[in-house]
Residue, then its C-alpha position, 0 to 999 in steps of 0.5 A: m609277538k603273539v606267535l612267540k607267546r604262544i610258542i613259549a606257552i607251548v614249551v612251558a606246557i610241554g615242560i610241565v607235562a614232562g616234569l609230571g611224567f618224570y615225577k610219576y616215573i621216579n615214584t612208580v619205578t622199582y630199583y632192583n638189587e644185585p643177586g644175593t643182597n641181604g638187608n640186615t645181619i642174621g643176628n640183628l634180625y634175631g633181635n627183632g631187627l631194631f637196628c640196621e646199618s646201610d651205606g654208613v647210616v644207622y636206621f633204628s626203631n626209637p625206644n623213646d618214641k613208640g618205636r618210630i623209625y629214625k636214623m643217625n651216624p654209626d657214632e650216634s651223631d646227627i639223629e633224625i626222625v625218618a617217618t612216623d611208622s613204628v617198626y621192627f625187622i628193619n632191612a635196607d638196600s641202596h634205595y629202600l627200607y623194608y620193615s614190618r609196622n608195629h603199631n600196637d603201642n602207637a596211639d596215633f594209629v589206633l584207627d589206621v589200617n595196615t598197622e601190622s603190614l609188610c612195607r617198603m619205603s624209599k630212602k629218597n622220598k619216604k614213599v611207602i608201598i605195602l608189600d603184604q597188608a596182612n599181619c607180618n613180622a619177622a622179615a629178611l631181604a633176599g636179593n629182590r624178594v622179602v621172605y617173612f612170617h605172614y599171619d591169616s586165619e586159614d593157616a595161622t603163621s606161615l612163611y611167605m615171600v614177595g618181590i620188592d615191587g610187591e608182585e608175585r607174593v607166594q606161600l613158601s611153606k605152611a610151617p612157621i619156618d623162621p625167615r631170618c637166617m638168610v645167606g644171600e638167597k638161601l634160607y637156613y633154618s631149624g626144623v619146626e615139624r619133625d626135628h630141630n636139625l639145620h636145613s636150607m631152602n631153595l627160594d625158587t623151587k621151595d625145596s629143602t635140603y638137610v644140612s646138619s644133624e645138630n639139635l639146634w635153634l637160632p643158627i647164625i652162619d658166617g662163611n662156612t662157620l655155623y653158630y647156634m643154640n645147642l638144644d642138647e647142651n642147655n642152649r649153650v651157644y656152639r660153633s662148628t662147620l656147616s656140616g657139624d664138624n669141629k664142634t666147640g662150645i662158646t658160652t659158659y651158660g645157656t642163652s635166650g638170645y645172642n649176636i655177633s660183632g666182629n671177634y666178640l659174641y654177646y649173649q643173654s645167659i640162662k641160669g647164669n651166675p649171675d644172669g646178664m648180658y655177657r661178652v665172649d672173645l671168640t679168639t681167646g674164649a675169655e668171658v665177661l659180664l657186661a650187665e646184670g639182669e634180663f635183656n633181649n633185642i641184641n643188635v649191633t652196628s659198626k660202632y655199638v652193641y645195643f640191648a634192652d631191658y626185658y621188663s622195661g624196654t629201656t635200651f642200653h649200649v656198649a662200644n664194640g670192644s668196651t665194657e662200659v655200658g650206658l644208657f641209649n637215650p635218643p631224643i623225641l623229634a618232630l617230623d618236618k611236614 
């Protein structure tokens, strides 16, 4: 009997050790992506990446709860709080959320450290690792790397890249090249030093290639189609091929921000008549005013388009294809301990 008890005790001990080892393993292993994986749409990242749809779930920065990260179904049902981090520039893959912390207005984090860091959170157990503890903001997932703005006292804002495992952090450019127009693992950007033409960057070699002579800002690339703010045409949105051929004006007015959802382009007008949030049918060119005012942070999901009042931060939504604008008013929820 004593021998049997001893054997049982040994087996239990081995099981505990194995369990602890497995727990440690699943909390330290990194799950890697297929090459070319991106974490959010280009247009959403131009809208500060406040909404991100991944595997049938919409992750979002709750405007009613200090920008904390929540999730819901695309139809806005089953809203849940994910974590108390205030976030923007949300990216997602099958296993992780990536985001920049935005705790400036979150009183709960006044004495915290890494309040503006670049983070990776496990979808499964909510474990967070810091990819870069510096002041970071605009960020885009490119395969198994994150490309982002990094701020320090030496170079101010510059372009950085880090592996999703937190390794191999490197500076891609001392110039503040916008990281948000990521197509697979190729970065497209408007020049910031000598021109505002379209360039692309090889993330491995750091080499840049000239793409188009258009004088542009905020490019969005869909296949071989290029959308952009035309700086020579009062910031109106234009469409062309990547090389600049077949150039066509899309919007009636100039814009301070825009996004694309299926067959529609949504934009905030500059010097509109009146100013407001407009929708353009990309097939017919028909343009309709959805809401009068000044708006920003245009984000799209498979079901809704979201945008915020520039002055108050109040967030509105409109179903894709609809003209009925309503208030997006998610609840404030407590995080289960």
